[in-house]
NUKOL-478398 format. One line per 5 residues: number of its first residue (from 0); their letters; for each residue z, x, y of N, C-alpha, C. Coordinates in Angstrom, 1 decimal. Atoms other than C-alpha are relative to their C-alpha. Layout:
! NUKOL-478398
NUM> a> Z,X,Y,Z,X,Y,Z,X,Y ~ ...
//
This chain:
! NUKOL-478398
0> xxxxx> 0.1,0.1,1.1,15.9,121.7,128.3,1.1,0.0,-0.9 ~ -1.0,0.3,1.0,18.4,120.7,125.7,-0.4,0.8,-1.4 ~ -0.2,-0.6,1.5,18.8,123.2,122.4,0.9,-1.0,-0.8 ~ -0.8,0.4,1.2,20.1,122.3,118.9,0.3,0.9,-0.7 ~ -0.8,-1.1,0.5,22.6,124.7,117.1,0.4,-0.7,-1.3
5> xxxxx> 0.0,0.7,1.7,23.0,123.9,113.2,1.7,1.2,-0.1 ~ -0.9,-0.8,0.6,26.6,125.2,111.7,-0.2,0.6,-1.4 ~ -0.1,-0.9,1.2,26.5,127.6,109.2,0.7,0.0,-1.1 ~ -1.0,0.6,1.6,29.5,126.5,107.3,-0.3,-0.7,-0.8 ~ 0.0,1.3,0.7,29.0,123.1,106.6,-1.7,-0.1,-0.2
10> xxxxx> 1.4,0.0,0.0,24.9,122.9,107.5,0.1,-1.6,0.9 ~ 0.1,1.3,-0.8,25.8,119.4,109.0,0.2,-0.1,1.1 ~ 0.0,-0.1,-1.3,27.1,119.6,112.0,-0.9,0.5,1.0 ~ 0.8,-0.6,-0.9,25.0,120.1,115.3,0.8,0.3,1.3 ~ -0.7,0.4,-1.4,26.0,120.6,118.8,-1.5,0.3,1.1
15> xxxxx> 0.8,-0.1,-0.7,23.7,120.4,121.8,0.1,0.7,1.1 ~ -0.5,-0.6,-1.2,23.5,122.9,124.6,-1.7,0.1,0.8 ~ 1.2,-0.1,-1.0,21.2,123.3,128.0,-0.3,1.7,0.1 ~ 0.1,-1.1,-0.1,20.5,127.0,127.2,-0.8,0.5,-1.5 ~ 0.6,-0.7,1.0,18.2,129.2,124.6,1.0,1.3,-0.3
20> xxxxx> -0.3,-1.0,0.2,20.2,131.7,122.6,-0.1,0.2,-1.8 ~ 0.1,0.0,1.4,20.0,132.6,119.0,1.2,-0.8,-0.9 ~ -1.1,0.8,0.9,23.2,131.3,117.9,1.7,0.1,0.5 ~ -1.3,0.5,-0.7,26.7,130.8,119.3,1.3,-0.5,-0.8 ~ -1.2,0.4,0.7,30.6,130.4,118.1,0.6,-0.8,0.3
25> xxxxx> -1.2,0.9,0.1,32.6,127.2,118.1,0.6,-0.7,-1.1 ~ -0.8,0.6,1.2,34.7,125.0,115.9,-0.5,-0.9,-0.1 ~ 0.3,1.6,1.0,33.3,122.7,113.9,0.5,-0.9,-0.1 ~ -0.6,1.0,-0.2,33.8,119.4,114.5,0.4,-0.8,-1.6 ~ 0.3,0.6,1.4,32.9,118.8,110.9,0.9,0.4,-1.3
30> xxxxx> -0.4,-1.2,1.1,34.2,121.7,108.6,1.3,0.2,0.6 ~ -1.7,-0.5,-1.0,37.3,122.5,111.5,0.1,1.6,-0.1 ~ 0.4,-1.0,-0.4,36.0,125.8,110.9,-0.4,0.5,1.1 ~ 0.6,-0.9,-1.4,35.4,128.6,113.9,-1.7,1.0,-0.5 ~ 1.5,-0.7,0.9,31.4,129.4,112.8,-0.7,0.0,0.9
35> xxxxx> 1.3,-0.2,-0.4,28.4,130.7,113.7,-0.5,-1.4,0.1 ~ 1.0,1.5,0.0,25.9,127.2,115.0,-1.3,1.3,0.0 ~ 1.5,-0.4,-0.4,22.2,128.8,114.9,-0.6,-0.5,0.4 ~ 1.4,0.4,-0.2,19.3,128.3,116.7,-0.2,-1.4,-0.9 ~ 0.6,1.0,0.7,17.9,124.7,115.3,-1.4,0.7,-0.8
40> xxxxx> 1.2,-0.8,0.4,14.3,126.8,115.5,0.1,0.7,-1.5 ~ 0.5,-0.6,0.9,15.6,129.1,113.4,0.4,0.1,-1.6 ~ -0.4,0.4,1.5,17.3,127.5,110.8,-0.8,-0.8,-0.8 ~ 1.3,0.3,0.4,14.0,125.4,110.6,-1.1,0.9,-0.7 ~ 0.7,-1.0,0.5,12.6,128.4,109.9,0.2,0.6,-1.4
45> xxxxx> -1.1,-0.7,1.2,15.2,129.9,107.4,-0.4,-1.3,-0.8 ~ 0.5,0.9,1.1,14.4,126.5,105.4,-1.3,0.0,-0.6 ~ 1.0,0.3,0.8,11.0,126.5,105.0,0.0,1.3,-0.4 ~ 0.4,-1.3,1.0,11.2,130.3,103.9,0.7,-0.1,-1.3 ~ -0.6,0.2,1.5,13.5,129.2,101.3,-0.7,-0.9,-0.5
50> xxxxx> 0.4,1.1,0.6,11.7,126.3,100.3,-1.4,0.5,-0.3 ~ 1.1,-0.9,-0.1,8.1,128.7,100.5,0.5,1.4,0.2 ~ 0.0,-1.3,-0.6,9.1,132.1,100.2,-1.0,1.0,0.4 ~ 1.2,-1.2,-0.3,6.8,135.0,101.6,-0.2,0.6,-0.8 ~ 0.3,-1.2,1.0,5.0,136.6,99.3,-0.1,1.3,0.7
55> xxxxx> 0.2,-1.2,-0.2,5.0,139.6,101.0,1.6,0.7,0.1 ~ -1.3,-0.1,0.6,8.9,139.6,100.5,0.7,-0.4,-0.9 ~ -1.0,0.6,1.3,11.4,140.0,97.6,1.1,-1.1,0.6 ~ -1.0,0.6,-1.2,13.0,137.0,99.7,1.6,-0.4,-0.9 ~ -1.4,0.3,1.0,15.6,135.9,96.7,1.2,1.1,0.1
60> xxxxx> -0.9,-1.2,0.2,17.0,139.3,96.9,0.5,0.6,1.1 ~ -0.2,-0.5,-1.4,17.7,139.5,100.4,1.3,-0.9,0.2 ~ -1.1,0.9,-0.6,20.9,138.4,102.1,0.0,-0.7,0.6 ~ 0.1,0.8,-0.9,21.6,135.7,103.7,0.2,0.1,1.6 ~ -0.3,-0.6,-1.5,22.3,137.4,107.1,-1.4,0.4,0.3
65> xxxxx> 1.4,-0.3,-0.3,19.0,139.3,106.6,-1.1,-1.1,-0.1 ~ 1.0,1.3,-0.2,17.2,135.8,106.0,-0.2,-0.5,1.3 ~ 0.1,0.9,-1.4,18.4,134.4,109.3,-0.4,0.8,1.1 ~ 0.6,-1.0,-0.7,17.6,137.7,111.2,-1.6,0.0,-0.1 ~ 1.5,0.1,0.3,14.1,137.7,109.8,-0.5,-1.3,0.8
70> xxxxx> -0.3,1.2,-0.7,14.4,133.9,110.6,-0.6,-0.4,1.5 ~ -0.1,-0.3,-1.0,15.2,134.3,113.8,-1.4,0.7,1.2 ~ 1.3,-0.7,-0.3,12.4,137.0,114.5,-1.4,-0.4,0.3 ~ 1.5,1.0,0.4,9.6,134.7,113.3,0.2,-0.9,1.2 ~ 0.3,1.5,-0.9,10.7,131.3,115.1,0.3,0.5,1.3
75> xxxxx> -0.1,-0.1,-1.4,11.9,132.9,118.4,-0.8,1.5,1.0 ~ 0.6,-1.1,-0.6,10.3,136.1,119.0,-1.2,0.2,0.0 ~ 1.7,-0.5,-0.1,6.7,135.8,117.9,-0.3,0.9,-1.5 ~ -0.2,-1.3,1.1,7.2,138.3,115.0,-1.0,-0.7,-1.0 ~ 0.4,0.7,1.6,5.1,137.6,111.7,1.0,1.1,-1.1
80> xxxxx> -0.7,-0.4,1.1,6.5,137.8,108.5,-0.6,1.5,-0.5 ~ 0.5,-1.4,0.6,4.1,141.0,107.7,0.6,0.7,0.9 ~ -0.9,-0.9,-0.8,6.6,142.8,110.4,0.9,0.4,-1.1 ~ -0.5,-0.3,0.7,8.5,142.9,107.8,-0.2,0.8,-1.2 ~ 0.2,-0.3,1.5,9.3,144.9,104.5,1.3,0.1,-0.2
85> xxxxx> -1.4,0.0,0.7,12.2,144.8,102.2,-0.1,2.0,-0.8 ~ -0.2,-1.1,0.2,12.6,148.9,101.9,1.3,0.5,-0.5 ~ -1.4,0.0,0.6,15.5,149.5,99.1,0.6,-1.6,0.1 ~ -0.6,1.1,-0.2,17.4,146.6,100.1,0.4,-0.4,1.3 ~ 0.2,0.4,-1.1,17.6,146.2,103.6,-1.1,-0.2,1.2
90> xxxxx> 1.1,0.2,-1.0,15.5,144.8,106.5,-0.4,0.7,0.9 ~ -0.6,-0.8,-1.1,17.2,146.5,108.9,-1.1,1.0,0.8 ~ 1.0,-0.4,-0.9,15.4,148.1,111.6,1.3,0.4,1.3 ~ -0.5,-0.2,-1.2,16.8,150.0,114.8,0.3,-1.3,1.0 ~ 0.6,1.1,-0.8,15.3,147.0,116.8,0.7,-0.9,-0.4
95> xxxxx> -0.7,1.1,0.9,17.2,144.4,114.6,1.6,0.0,-0.5 ~ -1.4,-0.2,0.5,20.6,145.9,113.4,0.7,-0.2,1.1 ~ -0.7,0.2,-0.1,22.3,144.9,116.1,0.3,-1.8,0.0 ~ 0.2,1.4,0.0,21.3,141.2,116.0,0.2,-0.3,-1.9 ~ -1.3,0.3,1.4,22.3,141.3,111.9,1.1,0.3,0.1
100> xxxxx> -1.9,-0.6,-0.2,25.9,142.6,112.8,0.4,-1.4,0.5 ~ -0.2,1.1,-0.6,25.9,139.3,114.8,0.0,-1.2,-0.9 ~ -0.3,1.3,1.0,25.4,136.6,112.1,0.7,0.5,-0.9 ~ -1.0,0.0,1.4,27.5,138.4,109.6,1.8,0.0,0.8 ~ -1.8,-0.5,-0.8,30.8,139.2,112.1,0.0,-1.8,0.7
105> x> -0.7,1.2,-0.5,32.8,136.1,112.8,0.6,0.2,1.6
//
């Protein structure tokens, strides 16, 4: 089964790959930059949360990387939005810290 990944730089260009991962890094044909391409299921969950922020979180105060991390955990790992809480400003836990780092580094 082929999966679609969307450029986090321009949010327009997509690529299709025959494997399933949270994200990949490639040069975007639209914006020309070497960017993270996020799994389309994660991006769709991110957009849904942007349009209708979860009541249990202070969504607008989260960084984009934190939002993507939560979206991935919900979309790909079957976690519930209630599994997350904002403690100070961070949603990071020992289990998900590595994934958050991968979204923010290029």
